[in-house]
MIZA-744235 format. One record per residue: chain; residue in three letters; residue number from 1; x, y, z of N, C-alpha, C, O, CB in turn. Coordinates in steps of 0.05 Angstrom, whole numbers, always signed. Glycine has a CB too. Example, Ala and Ser with C-alpha at 12.3 -4.5 7.8 and 13.67 -1.06 7.14 Angstrom:
2
@chaine = A residu = ALA num = 1 n.east = +264 n.north = -114 n.up = +156 ca.east = +246 ca.north = -90 ca.up = +156 c.east = +264 c.north = -66 c.up = +156 o.east = +285 o.north = -66 o.up = +169 cb.east = +226 cb.north = -89 cb.up = +181
@chaine = A residu = SER num = 2 n.east = +257 n.north = -45 n.up = +142 ca.east = +273 ca.north = -21 ca.up = +143 c.east = +258 c.north = +1 c.up = +157 o.east = +268 o.north = +23 o.up = +161 cb.east = +282 cb.north = -12 cb.up = +114
END
This chain:
108
@chaine = A residu = MET num = 1 n.east = +300 n.north = -146 n.up = -21 ca.east = +291 ca.north = -143 ca.up = +6 c.east = +276 c.north = -117 c.up = +10 o.east = +256 o.north = -116 o.up = +24 cb.east = +314 cb.north = -145 cb.up = +25
@chaine = A residu = ASN num = 2 n.east = +286 n.north = -96 n.up = -3 ca.east = +272 ca.north = -69 ca.up = +0 c.east = +245 c.north = -69 c.up = -14 o.east = +227 o.north = -55 o.up = -4 cb.east = +290 cb.north = -47 cb.up = -12
@chaine = A residu = TRP num = 3 n.east = +242 n.north = -84 n.up = -36 ca.east = +216 ca.north = -85 ca.up = -48 c.east = +196 c.north = -100 c.up = -30 o.east = +172 o.north = -94 o.up = -30 cb.east = +217 cb.north = -98 cb.up = -76
@chaine = A residu = LEU num = 4 n.east = +206 n.north = -120 n.up = -16 ca.east = +189 ca.north = -134 ca.up = +3 c.east = +180 c.north = -115 c.up = +25 o.east = +157 o.north = -117 o.up = +34 cb.east = +204 cb.north = -158 cb.up = +16
@chaine = A residu = LYS num = 5 n.east = +197 n.north = -97 n.up = +34 ca.east = +190 ca.north = -77 ca.up = +54 c.east = +167 c.north = -59 c.up = +43 o.east = +148 o.north = -53 o.up = +58 cb.east = +214 cb.north = -59 cb.up = +62
@chaine = A residu = ILE num = 6 n.east = +168 n.north = -52 n.up = +18 ca.east = +147 ca.north = -36 ca.up = +6 c.east = +121 c.north = -51 c.up = +6 o.east = +100 o.north = -40 o.up = +12 cb.east = +155 cb.north = -27 cb.up = -23
@chaine = A residu = ILE num = 7 n.east = +121 n.north = -76 n.up = -1 ca.east = +97 ca.north = -93 ca.up = -2 c.east = +85 c.north = -95 c.up = +26 o.east = +61 o.north = -93 o.up = +30 cb.east = +103 cb.north = -121 cb.up = -13
@chaine = A residu = ILE num = 8 n.east = +102 n.north = -101 n.up = +46 ca.east = +92 ca.north = -103 ca.up = +74 c.east = +82 c.north = -76 c.up = +83 o.east = +61 o.north = -75 o.up = +97 cb.east = +115 cb.north = -113 cb.up = +93
@chaine = A residu = ALA num = 9 n.east = +95 n.north = -54 n.up = +76 ca.east = +86 ca.north = -27 ca.up = +83 c.east = +58 c.north = -22 c.up = +71 o.east = +41 o.north = -10 o.up = +84 cb.east = +105 cb.north = -6 cb.up = +74
@chaine = A residu = ALA num = 10 n.east = +53 n.north = -31 n.up = +47 ca.east = +28 ca.north = -28 ca.up = +34 c.east = +6 c.north = -44 c.up = +48 o.east = -17 o.north = -35 o.up = +50 cb.east = +29 cb.north = -36 cb.up = +4
@chaine = A residu = ILE num = 11 n.east = +13 n.north = -67 n.up = +58 ca.east = -7 ca.north = -83 ca.up = +73 c.east = -15 c.north = -68 c.up = +99 o.east = -38 o.north = -67 o.up = +106 cb.east = +5 cb.north = -111 cb.up = +80
@chaine = A residu = PHE num = 12 n.east = +5 n.north = -57 n.up = +112 ca.east = -1 ca.north = -41 ca.up = +136 c.east = -17 c.north = -16 c.up = +129 o.east = -33 o.north = -6 o.up = +144 cb.east = +25 cb.north = -33 cb.up = +151
@chaine = A residu = GLU num = 13 n.east = -12 n.north = -5 n.up = +105 ca.east = -27 ca.north = +18 ca.up = +95 c.east = -57 c.north = +11 c.up = +93 o.east = -74 o.north = +27 o.up = +101 cb.east = -16 cb.north = +29 cb.up = +69
@chaine = A residu = VAL num = 14 n.east = -62 n.north = -12 n.up = +82 ca.east = -90 ca.north = -21 ca.up = +80 c.east = -102 c.north = -22 c.up = +109 o.east = -125 o.north = -14 o.up = +113 cb.east = -91 cb.north = -49 cb.up = +67
@chaine = A residu = GLY num = 15 n.east = -87 n.north = -33 n.up = +128 ca.east = -97 ca.north = -34 ca.up = +155 c.east = -103 c.north = -7 c.up = +167 o.east = -124 o.north = -4 o.up = +179 cb.east = -77 cb.north = -48 cb.up = +172
@chaine = A residu = TRP num = 16 n.east = -85 n.north = +12 n.up = +163 ca.east = -91 ca.north = +38 ca.up = +176 c.east = -112 c.north = +54 c.up = +160 o.east = -126 o.north = +70 o.up = +172 cb.east = -66 cb.north = +54 cb.up = +178
@chaine = A residu = ALA num = 17 n.east = -114 n.north = +50 n.up = +134 ca.east = -135 ca.north = +63 ca.up = +119 c.east = -163 c.north = +54 c.up = +128 o.east = -181 o.north = +69 o.up = +132 cb.east = -132 cb.north = +59 cb.up = +89
@chaine = A residu = VAL num = 18 n.east = -165 n.north = +27 n.up = +132 ca.east = -190 ca.north = +16 ca.up = +142 c.east = -195 c.north = +25 c.up = +171 o.east = -217 o.north = +31 o.up = +178 cb.east = -190 cb.north = -15 cb.up = +139
@chaine = A residu = GLY num = 19 n.east = -173 n.north = +25 n.up = +186 ca.east = -176 ca.north = +34 ca.up = +214 c.east = -185 c.north = +62 c.up = +217 o.east = -201 o.north = +68 o.up = +234 cb.east = -149 cb.north = +30 cb.up = +228
@chaine = A residu = LEU num = 20 n.east = -175 n.north = +80 n.up = +200 ca.east = -184 ca.north = +108 ca.up = +202 c.east = -214 c.north = +111 c.up = +197 o.east = -227 o.north = +128 o.up = +207 cb.east = -168 cb.north = +125 cb.up = +182
@chaine = A residu = THR num = 21 n.east = -224 n.north = +93 n.up = +180 ca.east = -253 ca.north = +94 ca.up = +174 c.east = -270 c.north = +80 c.up = +194 o.east = -292 o.north = +89 o.up = +200 cb.east = -257 cb.north = +83 cb.up = +146
@chaine = A residu = HIS num = 22 n.east = -261 n.north = +57 n.up = +204 ca.east = -278 ca.north = +39 ca.up = +220 c.east = -271 c.north = +37 c.up = +249 o.east = -286 o.north = +24 o.up = +264 cb.east = -278 cb.north = +13 cb.up = +207
@chaine = A residu = ALA num = 23 n.east = -249 n.north = +47 n.up = +258 ca.east = -241 ca.north = +44 ca.up = +286 c.east = -261 c.north = +59 c.up = +305 o.east = -268 o.north = +82 o.up = +300 cb.east = -212 cb.north = +55 cb.up = +291
@chaine = A residu = SER num = 24 n.east = -269 n.north = +45 n.up = +326 ca.east = -288 ca.north = +57 ca.up = +344 c.east = -280 c.north = +52 c.up = +374 o.east = -291 o.north = +65 o.up = +392 cb.east = -315 cb.north = +46 cb.up = +339
@chaine = A residu = THR num = 25 n.east = -261 n.north = +35 n.up = +379 ca.east = -252 ca.north = +29 ca.up = +406 c.east = -223 c.north = +39 c.up = +410 o.east = -209 o.north = +44 o.up = +390 cb.east = -255 cb.north = -1 cb.up = +413
@chaine = A residu = THR num = 26 n.east = -215 n.north = +41 n.up = +434 ca.east = -187 ca.north = +49 ca.up = +440 c.east = -167 c.north = +29 c.up = +428 o.east = -147 o.north = +38 o.up = +416 cb.east = -183 cb.north = +51 cb.up = +470
@chaine = A residu = LEU num = 27 n.east = -173 n.north = +4 n.up = +430 ca.east = -155 ca.north = -17 ca.up = +418 c.east = -153 c.north = -14 c.up = +388 o.east = -131 o.north = -16 o.up = +377 cb.east = -165 cb.north = -45 cb.up = +426
@chaine = A residu = GLU num = 28 n.east = -176 n.north = -10 n.up = +375 ca.east = -176 ca.north = -7 ca.up = +346 c.east = -160 c.north = +18 c.up = +337 o.east = -145 o.north = +18 o.up = +318 cb.east = -205 cb.north = -5 cb.up = +335
@chaine = A residu = TRP num = 29 n.east = -163 n.north = +40 n.up = +353 ca.east = -147 ca.north = +64 ca.up = +347 c.east = -117 c.north = +60 c.up = +352 o.east = -101 o.north = +70 o.up = +337 cb.east = -157 cb.north = +87 cb.up = +363
@chaine = A residu = LEU num = 30 n.east = -111 n.north = +45 n.up = +372 ca.east = -83 ca.north = +39 ca.up = +378 c.east = -71 c.north = +22 c.up = +356 o.east = -48 o.north = +28 o.up = +347 cb.east = -80 cb.north = +24 cb.up = +405
@chaine = A residu = LEU num = 31 n.east = -85 n.north = +2 n.up = +346 ca.east = -76 ca.north = -15 ca.up = +324 c.east = -73 c.north = +2 c.up = +299 o.east = -54 o.north = -2 o.up = +283 cb.east = -95 cb.north = -38 cb.up = +319
@chaine = A residu = THR num = 32 n.east = -91 n.north = +21 n.up = +294 ca.east = -89 ca.north = +39 ca.up = +271 c.east = -64 c.north = +56 c.up = +272 o.east = -50 o.north = +59 o.up = +252 cb.east = -114 cb.north = +57 cb.up = +270
@chaine = A residu = ILE num = 33 n.east = -58 n.north = +67 n.up = +296 ca.east = -34 ca.north = +83 ca.up = +299 c.east = -9 c.north = +66 c.up = +295 o.east = +10 o.north = +75 o.up = +283 cb.east = -34 cb.north = +96 cb.up = +327
@chaine = A residu = ILE num = 34 n.east = -9 n.north = +42 n.up = +306 ca.east = +14 ca.north = +24 ca.up = +302 c.east = +18 c.north = +18 c.up = +272 o.east = +40 o.north = +18 o.up = +262 cb.east = +11 cb.north = -2 cb.up = +318
@chaine = A residu = ALA num = 35 n.east = -4 n.north = +13 n.up = +258 ca.east = -3 ca.north = +7 ca.up = +229 c.east = +9 c.north = +31 c.up = +214 o.east = +24 o.north = +28 o.up = +195 cb.east = -31 cb.north = +0 cb.up = +219
@chaine = A residu = ILE num = 36 n.east = +1 n.north = +55 n.up = +222 ca.east = +12 ca.north = +79 ca.up = +209 c.east = +42 c.north = +81 c.up = +213 o.east = +57 o.north = +86 o.up = +194 cb.east = -2 cb.north = +105 cb.up = +220
@chaine = A residu = ILE num = 37 n.east = +51 n.north = +77 n.up = +238 ca.east = +79 ca.north = +79 ca.up = +244 c.east = +95 c.north = +57 c.up = +229 o.east = +116 o.north = +64 o.up = +217 cb.east = +84 cb.north = +76 cb.up = +275
@chaine = A residu = VAL num = 38 n.east = +86 n.north = +32 n.up = +230 ca.east = +100 ca.north = +11 ca.up = +216 c.east = +101 c.north = +16 c.up = +186 o.east = +121 o.north = +13 o.up = +173 cb.east = +87 cb.north = -16 cb.up = +222
@chaine = A residu = SER num = 39 n.east = +78 n.north = +24 n.up = +175 ca.east = +76 ca.north = +29 ca.up = +146 c.east = +96 c.north = +50 c.up = +137 o.east = +111 o.north = +45 o.up = +118 cb.east = +48 cb.north = +37 cb.up = +139
@chaine = A residu = PHE num = 40 n.east = +96 n.north = +72 n.up = +150 ca.east = +114 ca.north = +94 ca.up = +141 c.east = +143 c.north = +88 c.up = +148 o.east = +161 o.north = +97 o.up = +134 cb.east = +106 cb.north = +120 cb.up = +154
@chaine = A residu = TYR num = 41 n.east = +148 n.north = +74 n.up = +170 ca.east = +176 ca.north = +66 ca.up = +176 c.east = +187 c.north = +49 c.up = +154 o.east = +210 o.north = +54 o.up = +144 cb.east = +177 cb.north = +51 cb.up = +204
@chaine = A residu = LEU num = 42 n.east = +172 n.north = +28 n.up = +146 ca.east = +182 ca.north = +11 ca.up = +124 c.east = +185 c.north = +26 c.up = +98 o.east = +204 o.north = +21 o.up = +83 cb.east = +162 cb.north = -13 cb.up = +121
@chaine = A residu = LEU num = 43 n.east = +166 n.north = +43 n.up = +92 ca.east = +168 ca.north = +59 ca.up = +67 c.east = +193 c.north = +77 c.up = +67 o.east = +208 o.north = +77 o.up = +48 cb.east = +142 cb.north = +76 cb.up = +63
@chaine = A residu = ILE num = 44 n.east = +197 n.north = +91 n.up = +89 ca.east = +220 ca.north = +109 ca.up = +91 c.east = +246 c.north = +93 c.up = +90 o.east = +265 o.north = +101 o.up = +76 cb.east = +219 cb.north = +125 cb.up = +117
@chaine = A residu = ASN num = 45 n.east = +247 n.north = +71 n.up = +104 ca.east = +271 ca.north = +54 ca.up = +104 c.east = +277 c.north = +44 c.up = +77 o.east = +300 o.north = +45 o.up = +68 cb.east = +267 cb.north = +31 cb.up = +124
@chaine = A residu = ALA num = 46 n.east = +258 n.north = +33 n.up = +63 ca.east = +262 ca.north = +22 ca.up = +36 c.east = +269 c.north = +44 c.up = +16 o.east = +285 o.north = +40 o.up = -2 cb.east = +238 cb.north = +7 cb.up = +26
@chaine = A residu = SER num = 47 n.east = +258 n.north = +68 n.up = +20 ca.east = +263 ca.north = +90 ca.up = +1 c.east = +291 c.north = +101 c.up = +4 o.east = +300 o.north = +117 o.up = -14 cb.east = +243 cb.north = +112 cb.up = +7
@chaine = A residu = GLN num = 48 n.east = +306 n.north = +94 n.up = +25 ca.east = +334 ca.north = +102 ca.up = +27 c.east = +351 c.north = +86 c.up = +6 o.east = +373 o.north = +95 o.up = +0 cb.east = +344 cb.north = +97 cb.up = +55
@chaine = A residu = TYR num = 49 n.east = +340 n.north = +64 n.up = -3 ca.east = +356 ca.north = +47 ca.up = -21 c.east = +343 c.north = +45 c.up = -49 o.east = +357 o.north = +37 o.up = -68 cb.east = +359 cb.north = +19 cb.up = -10
@chaine = A residu = LEU num = 50 n.east = +318 n.north = +52 n.up = -51 ca.east = +304 ca.north = +51 ca.up = -77 c.east = +296 c.north = +79 c.up = -85 o.east = +296 o.north = +97 o.up = -68 cb.east = +278 cb.north = +34 cb.up = -74
@chaine = A residu = PRO num = 51 n.east = +291 n.north = +84 n.up = -111 ca.east = +282 ca.north = +110 ca.up = -119 c.east = +256 c.north = +118 c.up = -104 o.east = +237 o.north = +103 o.up = -104 cb.east = +278 cb.north = +111 cb.up = -150
@chaine = A residu = VAL num = 52 n.east = +256 n.north = +142 n.up = -93 ca.east = +233 ca.north = +150 ca.up = -76 c.east = +207 c.north = +151 c.up = -92 o.east = +186 o.north = +141 o.up = -82 cb.east = +239 cb.north = +177 cb.up = -64
@chaine = A residu = GLY num = 53 n.east = +207 n.north = +162 n.up = -115 ca.east = +183 ca.north = +165 ca.up = -131 c.east = +170 c.north = +138 c.up = -137 o.east = +146 o.north = +134 o.up = -135 cb.east = +188 cb.north = +180 cb.up = -156
@chaine = A residu = THR num = 54 n.east = +187 n.north = +119 n.up = -146 ca.east = +177 ca.north = +93 ca.up = -152 c.east = +168 c.north = +78 c.up = -127 o.east = +147 o.north = +65 o.up = -128 cb.east = +199 cb.north = +77 cb.up = -166
@chaine = A residu = SER num = 55 n.east = +183 n.north = +80 n.up = -106 ca.east = +175 ca.north = +68 ca.up = -81 c.east = +148 c.north = +77 c.up = -72 o.east = +130 o.north = +61 o.up = -64 cb.east = +196 cb.north = +73 cb.up = -59
@chaine = A residu = TYR num = 56 n.east = +144 n.north = +103 n.up = -72 ca.east = +119 ca.north = +115 ca.up = -63 c.east = +96 c.north = +106 c.up = -82 o.east = +74 o.north = +100 o.up = -72 cb.east = +121 cb.north = +145 cb.up = -62
@chaine = A residu = ALA num = 57 n.east = +100 n.north = +107 n.up = -108 ca.east = +79 ca.north = +99 ca.up = -127 c.east = +71 c.north = +70 c.up = -123 o.east = +47 o.north = +64 o.up = -123 cb.east = +89 cb.north = +103 cb.up = -156
@chaine = A residu = VAL num = 58 n.east = +90 n.north = +52 n.up = -118 ca.east = +84 ca.north = +24 ca.up = -114 c.east = +69 c.north = +21 c.up = -87 o.east = +49 o.north = +6 o.up = -86 cb.east = +109 cb.north = +7 cb.up = -114
@chaine = A residu = PHE num = 59 n.east = +78 n.north = +35 n.up = -67 ca.east = +65 ca.north = +35 ca.up = -40 c.east = +36 c.north = +43 c.up = -42 o.east = +18 o.north = +29 o.up = -32 cb.east = +81 cb.north = +53 cb.up = -21
@chaine = A residu = VAL num = 60 n.east = +31 n.north = +66 n.up = -55 ca.east = +4 ca.north = +77 ca.up = -57 c.east = -13 c.north = +59 c.up = -75 o.east = -37 o.north = +54 o.up = -69 cb.east = +4 cb.north = +105 cb.up = -67
@chaine = A residu = GLY num = 61 n.east = -2 n.north = +50 n.up = -97 ca.east = -17 ca.north = +33 ca.up = -116 c.east = -26 c.north = +7 c.up = -103 o.east = -49 o.north = -1 o.up = -106 cb.east = -1 cb.north = +27 cb.up = -140
@chaine = A residu = LEU num = 62 n.east = -8 n.north = -6 n.up = -89 ca.east = -15 ca.north = -31 ca.up = -75 c.east = -35 c.north = -26 c.up = -53 o.east = -54 o.north = -42 o.up = -49 cb.east = +10 cb.north = -45 cb.up = -65
@chaine = A residu = GLY num = 63 n.east = -31 n.north = -4 n.up = -38 ca.east = -49 ca.north = +2 ca.up = -16 c.east = -77 c.north = +8 c.up = -27 o.east = -97 o.north = -1 o.up = -15 cb.east = -39 cb.north = +26 cb.up = +0
@chaine = A residu = THR num = 64 n.east = -79 n.north = +24 n.up = -48 ca.east = -105 ca.north = +30 ca.up = -60 c.east = -119 c.north = +5 c.up = -70 o.east = -143 o.north = +2 o.up = -66 cb.east = -101 cb.north = +50 cb.up = -83
@chaine = A residu = THR num = 65 n.east = -104 n.north = -12 n.up = -82 ca.east = -115 ca.north = -37 ca.up = -92 c.east = -126 c.north = -54 c.up = -69 o.east = -148 o.north = -65 o.up = -70 cb.east = -94 cb.north = -53 cb.up = -108
@chaine = A residu = GLY num = 66 n.east = -110 n.north = -56 n.up = -48 ca.east = -118 ca.north = -72 ca.up = -24 c.east = -143 c.north = -61 c.up = -11 o.east = -161 o.north = -76 o.up = -4 cb.east = -96 cb.north = -73 cb.up = -5
@chaine = A residu = VAL num = 67 n.east = -144 n.north = -35 n.up = -8 ca.east = -168 ca.north = -23 ca.up = +5 c.east = -192 c.north = -27 c.up = -12 o.east = -214 o.north = -33 o.up = -1 cb.east = -163 cb.north = +7 cb.up = +10
@chaine = A residu = THR num = 68 n.east = -190 n.north = -24 n.up = -38 ca.east = -213 ca.north = -28 ca.up = -56 c.east = -222 c.north = -57 c.up = -55 o.east = -247 o.north = -61 o.up = -54 cb.east = -205 cb.north = -20 cb.up = -84
@chaine = A residu = ILE num = 69 n.east = -204 n.north = -76 n.up = -56 ca.east = -212 ca.north = -104 ca.up = -55 c.east = -225 c.north = -110 c.up = -28 o.east = -245 o.north = -125 o.up = -27 cb.east = -187 cb.north = -122 cb.up = -59
@chaine = A residu = LEU num = 70 n.east = -214 n.north = -99 n.up = -6 ca.east = -226 ca.north = -104 ca.up = +20 c.east = -254 c.north = -92 c.up = +21 o.east = -272 o.north = -103 o.up = +34 cb.east = -208 cb.north = -91 cb.up = +42
@chaine = A residu = ASP num = 71 n.east = -258 n.north = -69 n.up = +9 ca.east = -285 ca.north = -57 ca.up = +8 c.east = -304 c.north = -76 c.up = -6 o.east = -327 o.north = -79 o.up = +4 cb.east = -284 cb.north = -30 cb.up = -8
@chaine = A residu = PHE num = 72 n.east = -296 n.north = -88 n.up = -28 ca.east = -313 ca.north = -107 ca.up = -42 c.east = -319 c.north = -132 c.up = -24 o.east = -342 o.north = -139 o.up = -21 cb.east = -301 cb.north = -116 cb.up = -68
@chaine = A residu = VAL num = 73 n.east = -298 n.north = -144 n.up = -14 ca.east = -300 ca.north = -170 ca.up = -1 c.east = -311 c.north = -168 c.up = +27 o.east = -328 o.north = -185 o.up = +35 cb.east = -273 cb.north = -183 cb.up = +0
@chaine = A residu = VAL num = 74 n.east = -302 n.north = -149 n.up = +43 ca.east = -310 ca.north = -148 ca.up = +72 c.east = -332 c.north = -129 c.up = +77 o.east = -350 o.north = -135 o.up = +93 cb.east = -285 cb.north = -141 cb.up = +88
@chaine = A residu = PHE num = 75 n.east = -332 n.north = -106 n.up = +65 ca.east = -351 ca.north = -85 ca.up = +72 c.east = -375 c.north = -83 c.up = +53 o.east = -391 o.north = -64 o.up = +56 cb.east = -337 cb.north = -58 cb.up = +73
@chaine = A residu = GLY num = 76 n.east = -377 n.north = -101 n.up = +34 ca.east = -401 ca.north = -103 ca.up = +18 c.east = -405 c.north = -81 c.up = -2 o.east = -428 o.north = -76 o.up = -11 cb.east = -424 cb.north = -103 cb.up = +35
@chaine = A residu = GLN num = 77 n.east = -384 n.north = -67 n.up = -10 ca.east = -387 ca.north = -47 ca.up = -31 c.east = -394 c.north = -61 c.up = -57 o.east = -384 o.north = -82 o.up = -62 cb.east = -361 cb.north = -30 cb.up = -34
@chaine = A residu = PRO num = 78 n.east = -410 n.north = -48 n.up = -74 ca.east = -417 ca.north = -61 ca.up = -99 c.east = -392 c.north = -64 c.up = -117 o.east = -376 o.north = -45 o.up = -119 cb.east = -439 cb.north = -45 cb.up = -113
@chaine = A residu = VAL num = 79 n.east = -391 n.north = -87 n.up = -130 ca.east = -369 ca.north = -91 ca.up = -149 c.east = -377 c.north = -79 c.up = -176 o.east = -396 o.north = -87 o.up = -189 cb.east = -362 cb.north = -123 cb.up = -153
@chaine = A residu = ILE num = 80 n.east = -362 n.north = -59 n.up = -184 ca.east = -367 ca.north = -44 ca.up = -208 c.east = -345 c.north = -51 c.up = -228 o.east = -322 o.north = -49 o.up = -222 cb.east = -369 cb.north = -13 cb.up = -203
@chaine = A residu = ILE num = 81 n.east = -353 n.north = -59 n.up = -252 ca.east = -334 ca.north = -68 ca.up = -272 c.east = -313 c.north = -47 c.up = -278 o.east = -290 o.north = -53 o.up = -283 cb.east = -349 cb.north = -76 cb.up = -298
@chaine = A residu = GLY num = 82 n.east = -322 n.north = -22 n.up = -278 ca.east = -303 ca.north = +0 ca.up = -283 c.east = -280 c.north = +1 c.up = -262 o.east = -257 o.north = +6 o.up = -268 cb.east = -317 cb.north = +27 cb.up = -283
@chaine = A residu = LYS num = 83 n.east = -288 n.north = -4 n.up = -236 ca.east = -268 ca.north = -5 ca.up = -215 c.east = -248 c.north = -28 c.up = -219 o.east = -224 o.north = -25 o.up = -215 cb.east = -281 cb.north = -7 cb.up = -188
@chaine = A residu = ILE num = 84 n.east = -259 n.north = -51 n.up = -227 ca.east = -242 ca.north = -74 ca.up = -232 c.east = -222 c.north = -68 c.up = -254 o.east = -198 o.north = -74 o.up = -252 cb.east = -260 cb.north = -99 cb.up = -239
@chaine = A residu = VAL num = 85 n.east = -231 n.north = -57 n.up = -276 ca.east = -214 ca.north = -50 ca.up = -299 c.east = -192 c.north = -30 c.up = -290 o.east = -169 o.north = -33 o.up = -297 cb.east = -230 cb.north = -38 cb.up = -322
@chaine = A residu = LEU num = 86 n.east = -200 n.north = -10 n.up = -274 ca.east = -181 ca.north = +10 ca.up = -265 c.east = -161 c.north = -2 c.up = -245 o.east = -137 o.north = +6 o.up = -244 cb.east = -196 cb.north = +33 cb.up = -253
@chaine = A residu = ILE num = 87 n.east = -170 n.north = -21 n.up = -228 ca.east = -151 ca.north = -34 ca.up = -210 c.east = -130 c.north = -49 c.up = -226 o.east = -106 o.north = -48 o.up = -220 cb.east = -166 cb.north = -54 cb.up = -191
@chaine = A residu = PHE num = 88 n.east = -139 n.north = -63 n.up = -247 ca.east = -119 ca.north = -77 ca.up = -264 c.east = -100 c.north = -58 c.up = -278 o.east = -76 o.north = -64 o.up = -281 cb.east = -134 cb.north = -95 cb.up = -284
@chaine = A residu = ALA num = 89 n.east = -110 n.north = -35 n.up = -286 ca.east = -93 ca.north = -15 ca.up = -299 c.east = -73 c.north = -4 c.up = -278 o.east = -49 o.north = -1 o.up = -284 cb.east = -110 cb.north = +9 cb.up = -310
@chaine = A residu = LEU num = 90 n.east = -82 n.north = +0 n.up = -254 ca.east = -65 ca.north = +9 ca.up = -232 c.east = -43 c.north = -11 c.up = -226 o.east = -20 o.north = -4 o.up = -224 cb.east = -81 cb.north = +15 cb.up = -207
@chaine = A residu = LEU num = 91 n.east = -51 n.north = -36 n.up = -224 ca.east = -32 ca.north = -58 ca.up = -219 c.east = -12 c.north = -61 c.up = -242 o.east = +12 o.north = -66 o.up = -237 cb.east = -46 cb.north = -84 cb.up = -215
@chaine = A residu = ALA num = 92 n.east = -21 n.north = -57 n.up = -266 ca.east = -3 ca.north = -59 ca.up = -290 c.east = +18 c.north = -36 c.up = -288 o.east = +41 o.north = -41 o.up = -293 cb.east = -19 cb.north = -57 cb.up = -316
@chaine = A residu = GLY num = 93 n.east = +9 n.north = -12 n.up = -280 ca.east = +28 ca.north = +10 ca.up = -276 c.east = +48 c.north = +5 c.up = -254 o.east = +72 o.north = +10 o.up = -257 cb.east = +13 cb.north = +35 cb.up = -270
@chaine = A residu = VAL num = 94 n.east = +38 n.north = -6 n.up = -232 ca.east = +56 ca.north = -12 ca.up = -209 c.east = +76 c.north = -33 c.up = -217 o.east = +100 o.north = -30 o.up = -211 cb.east = +39 cb.north = -22 cb.up = -184
@chaine = A residu = ILE num = 95 n.east = +67 n.north = -54 n.up = -230 ca.east = +85 ca.north = -76 ca.up = -238 c.east = +105 c.north = -65 c.up = -259 o.east = +129 o.north = -71 o.up = -259 cb.east = +69 cb.north = -100 cb.up = -250
@chaine = A residu = GLY num = 96 n.east = +95 n.north = -48 n.up = -277 ca.east = +113 ca.north = -36 ca.up = -297 c.east = +135 c.north = -19 c.up = -284 o.east = +158 o.north = -20 o.up = -292 cb.east = +97 cb.north = -19 cb.up = -317
@chaine = A residu = LEU num = 97 n.east = +127 n.north = -2 n.up = -265 ca.east = +147 ca.north = +14 ca.up = -251 c.east = +168 c.north = -4 c.up = -237 o.east = +192 o.north = +2 o.up = -238 cb.east = +133 cb.north = +32 cb.up = -230
@chaine = A residu = LYS num = 98 n.east = +159 n.north = -25 n.up = -225 ca.east = +177 ca.north = -43 ca.up = -211 c.east = +197 c.north = -56 c.up = -231 o.east = +220 o.north = -58 o.up = -225 cb.east = +162 cb.north = -65 cb.up = -196
@chaine = A residu = LEU num = 99 n.east = +187 n.north = -63 n.up = -254 ca.east = +203 ca.north = -77 ca.up = -274 c.east = +224 c.north = -59 c.up = -287 o.east = +246 o.north = -68 o.up = -293 cb.east = +186 cb.north = -88 cb.up = -296
@chaine = A residu = VAL num = 100 n.east = +218 n.north = -33 n.up = -290 ca.east = +237 ca.north = -15 ca.up = -303 c.east = +255 c.north = +0 c.up = -283 o.east = +272 o.north = +16 o.up = -291 cb.east = +222 cb.north = +5 cb.up = -320
@chaine = A residu = THR num = 101 n.east = +252 n.north = -6 n.up = -257 ca.east = +268 ca.north = +8 ca.up = -236 c.east = +290 c.north = -10 c.up = -227 o.east = +285 o.north = -34 o.up = -221 cb.east = +250 cb.north = +17 cb.up = -212
@chaine = A residu = PRO num = 102 n.east = +314 n.north = +0 n.up = -225 ca.east = +336 ca.north = -17 ca.up = -215 c.east = +329 c.north = -26 c.up = -186 o.east = +315 o.north = -11 o.up = -172 cb.east = +363 cb.north = -1 cb.up = -215
@chaine = A residu = SER num = 103 n.east = +339 n.north = -49 n.up = -179 ca.east = +332 ca.north = -60 ca.up = -153 c.east = +343 c.north = -43 c.up = -130 o.east = +331 o.north = -43 o.up = -108 cb.east = +342 cb.north = -88 cb.up = -150
@chaine = A residu = GLU num = 104 n.east = +365 n.north = -30 n.up = -134 ca.east = +376 ca.north = -12 ca.up = -114 c.east = +382 c.north = +14 c.up = -127 o.east = +396 o.north = +15 o.up = -147 cb.east = +402 cb.north = -25 cb.up = -100
@chaine = A residu = GLY num = 105 n.east = +373 n.north = +36 n.up = -116 ca.east = +377 ca.north = +62 ca.up = -129 c.east = +385 c.north = +84 c.up = -111 o.east = +394 o.north = +105 o.up = -120 cb.east = +354 cb.north = +69 cb.up = -143
@chaine = A residu = GLY num = 106 n.east = +382 n.north = +81 n.up = -85 ca.east = +388 ca.north = +102 ca.up = -66 c.east = +416 c.north = +100 c.up = -55 o.east = +435 o.north = +94 o.up = -70 cb.east = +368 cb.north = +102 cb.up = -43
@chaine = A residu = LYS num = 107 n.east = +419 n.north = +104 n.up = -29 ca.east = +445 ca.north = +102 ca.up = -17 c.east = +455 c.north = +74 c.up = -17 o.east = +440 o.north = +55 o.up = -17 cb.east = +445 cb.north = +114 cb.up = +12
@chaine = A residu = LYS num = 108 n.east = +480 n.north = +70 n.up = -16 ca.east = +493 ca.north = +44 ca.up = -18 c.east = +505 c.north = +36 c.up = +9 o.east = +517 o.north = +14 o.up = +11 cb.east = +513 cb.north = +43 cb.up = -40
END
């Protein structure tokens, strides 16, 4: 359940990262602020039960991957093969960290 919180937090991270760059109306800024709060709440909550370093690395890795993919698909950034290779390397690292980390590691 805590790893699911990290994944959901990363999805909200993608939302606020895009919002910080593209928000131009009061509603968009409000949604960006809400995404920041939800993202960090879930990360902090899950990190109470999971190793903090691994939680944060997975959170940032998934968020970075999501923002980069969104840049390609939605915002028309050029798809560069080097970025694709590095995204796969990043995902391999994130998956590797998840696989070697106990499911529960913080407070009980």
